[in-house]
Structure formats: structure tokens, C-alpha cells
TIBAKE-466987 format. One record per atom (N, C-alpha, C): x, y, z; residue in three letters. Coordinates in steps of 0.001 Angstrom, whole numbers. Layout:
% residues N
       xx       yy       zz  type
        X        Y        Z   Ala
...
END
This chain:
% residues 71
       xx       yy       zz  type
      824    -1197        0   Met
        0        0        0   Met
      864     1255        0   Met
     1930     1261      793   Ile
     2787     2444      870   Ile
     3464     2696     -466   Ile
     3906     1632    -1148   Thr
     4559     1799    -2442   Thr
     3613     2447    -3441   Thr
     2372     1988    -3492   Lys
     1367     2568    -4392   Lys
     1135     4033    -4051   Lys
     1069     4339    -2765   Trp
      847     5712    -2303   Trp
     1993     6611    -2737   Trp
     3246     6153    -2549   Leu
     4404     6964    -2924   Leu
     4489     7161    -4431   Leu
     4226     6117    -5214   Lys
     4240     6254    -6670   Lys
     3194     7269    -7123   Lys
     2038     7270    -6496   Gly
      973     8188    -6866   Gly
     1305     9638    -6595   Gly
     2169     9897    -5620   Leu
     2515    11273    -5286   Leu
     3350    11943    -6359   Leu
     4133    11154    -7092   Phe
     5094    11732    -8012   Phe
     4767    11449    -9467   Phe
     3510    11258    -9781   Thr
     3104    11104   -11164   Thr
     3096    12467   -11826   Thr
     3024    12480   -13140   Leu
     3056    13739   -13877   Leu
     1670    14329   -14087   Leu
      680    13814   -13420   Gln
     -663    14360   -13531   Gln
     -728    15718   -12850   Gln
    -1649    16559   -13313   Thr
    -1809    17880   -12716   Thr
    -2298    17785   -11284   Thr
    -3317    16997   -11041   Val
    -3856    16824    -9691   Val
    -4019    15335    -9443   Val
    -3514    14892    -8316   His
    -3646    13479    -7967   His
    -3956    13378    -6487   His
    -4953    12615    -6153   Thr
    -5262    12395    -4738   Thr
    -5279    10898    -4477   Thr
    -5041    10524    -3258   Thr
    -5114     9125    -2864   Thr
    -6217     8970    -1841   Thr
    -6544     7743    -1555   Asp
    -7536     7484     -522   Asp
    -7002     7939      825   Asp
    -7920     8185     1734   Val
    -7526     8566     3089   Val
    -6739     7421     3705   Val
    -5632     7758     4310   Cys
    -4804     6751     4977   Cys
    -5473     6309     6273   Cys
    -4984     5223     6809   Glu
    -5509     4758     8082   Glu
    -5202     5771     9172   Glu
    -6030     5773    10191   Gln
    -5798     6643    11348   Gln
    -4520     6229    12053   Gln
    -3806     7221    12561   Val
    -2619     6974    13372   Val
    -2864     7629    14716   Val
    -2615     6911    15783   Glu
    -2752     7486    17119   Glu
    -1368     7662    17713   Glu
    -1110     8862    18252   Phe
      196     9185    18815   Phe
       12    10090    20015   Phe
      401     9629    21177   Glu
      332    10393    22424   Glu
    -1022    11077    22622   Glu
    -2091    10336    22376   Gly
    -3434    10860    22597   Gly
    -4025    11605    21416   Gly
    -3251    11829    20364   Tyr
    -3741    12500    19161   Tyr
    -4137    11457    18131   Tyr
    -5185    11733    17384   Thr
    -5578    10899    16255   Thr
    -5312    11705    14993   Thr
    -4533    11146    14082   Ile
    -4131    11859    12869   Ile
    -4631    11078    11662   Ile
    -5355    11757    10777   Val
    -5803    11183     9514   Val
    -5276    12101     8422   Val
    -4409    11572     7560   Ala
    -3769    12407     6537   Ala
    -4156    11948     5137   Ala
    -4107    12883     4188   Arg
    -4332    12613     2773   Arg
    -3161    13216     2007   Arg
    -2637    12478     1075   Ala
    -1532    12991      260   Ala
    -2070    13479    -1079   Ala
    -1491    14570    -1577   Arg
    -1910    15122    -2864   Arg
     -695    15669    -3589   Arg
     -645    15451    -4892   Gly
      345    16103    -5730   Gly
     -405    17094    -6598   Gly
       29    18326    -6621   Glu
     -728    19340    -7346   Glu
      215    20368    -7950   Glu
      322    20397    -9274   Gln
     1096    21386   -10018   Gln
     2488    21593    -9435   Gln
     3253    20509    -9326   Gly
     4627    20620    -8866   Gly
     4796    20739    -7373   Gly
     3734    20592    -6627   Gln
     3840    20667    -5176   Gln
     3474    19324    -4565   Gln
     4156    18999    -3495   Phe
     3824    17827    -2689   Phe
     3008    18348    -1523   Phe
     1814    17842    -1345   Arg
      948    18333     -270   Arg
      451    17190      591   Arg
      398    17447     1860   Val
     -244    16532     2800   Val
    -1267    17356     3561   Val
    -2502    16921     3532   Ala
    -3571    17603     4258   Ala
    -4251    16576     5143   Ala
    -4872    17040     6188   Gly
    -5566    16095     7048   Gly
    -6162    16731     8275   Gly
    -6462    15893     9230   Thr
    -7108    16318    10464   Thr
    -6365    15730    11653   Thr
    -6126    16564    12651   Ile
    -5565    16116    13920   Ile
    -6631    16369    14974   Ile
    -6941    15359    15772   Ser
    -7954    15552    16810   Ser
    -7472    14991    18138   Ser
    -7918    15647    19207   Lys
    -7619    15195    20561   Lys
    -8749    15662    21457   Lys
    -9322    14745    22187   Gln
   -10393    15024    23134   Gln
   -11528    15830    22503   Gln
   -11934    15438    21295   Gly
   -13068    16073    20642   Gly
   -12757    17346    19881   Gly
   -11566    17900    20016   Gln
   -11191    19103    19271   Gln
   -10455    18689    18003   Gln
   -10862    19263    16867   Gln
   -10245    18919    15591   Gln
    -9545    20122    14995   Gln
    -8405    19867    14386   Thr
    -7646    20903    13696   Thr
    -7307    20399    12302   Thr
    -7652    21180    11286   Glu
    -7290    20844     9911   Glu
    -5875    21355     9653   Glu
    -5121    20613     8855   Phe
    -3788    21087     8510   Phe
    -3498    20803     7050   Phe
    -2585    21592     6485   Ile
    -2070    21350     5143   Ile
     -605    21737     5152   Ile
      179    20915     4548   Arg
     1610    21183     4452   Arg
     1988    20985     2989   Arg
     2700    21935     2389   Ser
     3105    21767      998   Ser
     4550    22206      817   Ser
     5229    21534      -58   Asp
     6599    21857     -432   Asp
     6712    21742    -1942   Asp
     7586    22529    -2533   Leu
     7803    22427    -3967   Leu
     8604    21176    -4270   Leu
     8183    20455    -5298   Cys
     8933    19287    -5749   Cys
     9964    19751    -6772   Cys
    11103    19081    -6856   Pro
    12070    19442    -7894   Pro
    11496    19133    -9264   Pro
    11900    19896   -10252   Asp
    11452    19664   -11622   Asp
    12259    18499   -12183   Asp
    11681    17319   -12186   Val
    12416    16127   -12603   Val
    12661    16084   -14101   Val
    11957    16893   -14880   Thr
    12159    16873   -16328   Thr
    13436    17591   -16727   Thr
    13935    18523   -15914   Thr
    15157    19258   -16258   Thr
    16293    19004   -15283   Thr
    16084    18163   -14284   Ala
    17099    17950   -13252   Ala
    18355    17273   -13792   Ala
    18233    16462   -14836   Asn
    19386    15720   -15353   Asn
    19957    16311   -16630   Asn
    19660    17549   -16933   Thr
    20173    18144   -18175   Thr
    21373    18998   -17913   Thr
END
């Protein structure tokens, strides 16, 4: 599953989304993340919740241009 998820992030499609990942619990927090590749950006969006309070988050970074990286 992880291999499929990683391959999907770096396709040359303009917008790509994957299914919601399984919940992860860490020190009382429940984290549900979604990965997205969008116009040269790597994005992870999701929800963090603890004791009934939910916070939405999005994190994005520019991906290197793989079409010109080896020229």
C-alpha cells in the first residue's frame, strides 16, 4: 500500500489524490492524513484531533522539476 501511495505522489498528472490513509494514534492525538500532488507541489492535508477538538492542517513543499534535473 505504501509503495502505491508513494508512486501516486510523483506522477506527472496535474492533480492526484489518494484514498484517506488509516488513522494513526500518537500520544493521545488521532491523525488522519491525505496525500496530494498538485502542479509541482507535494501536499499533505488532514485532520488532527484530541479530546473532541479537531484541527485541519495542510503542508506543501515544492517538488524538484524532474524533467530538467538531469540536463
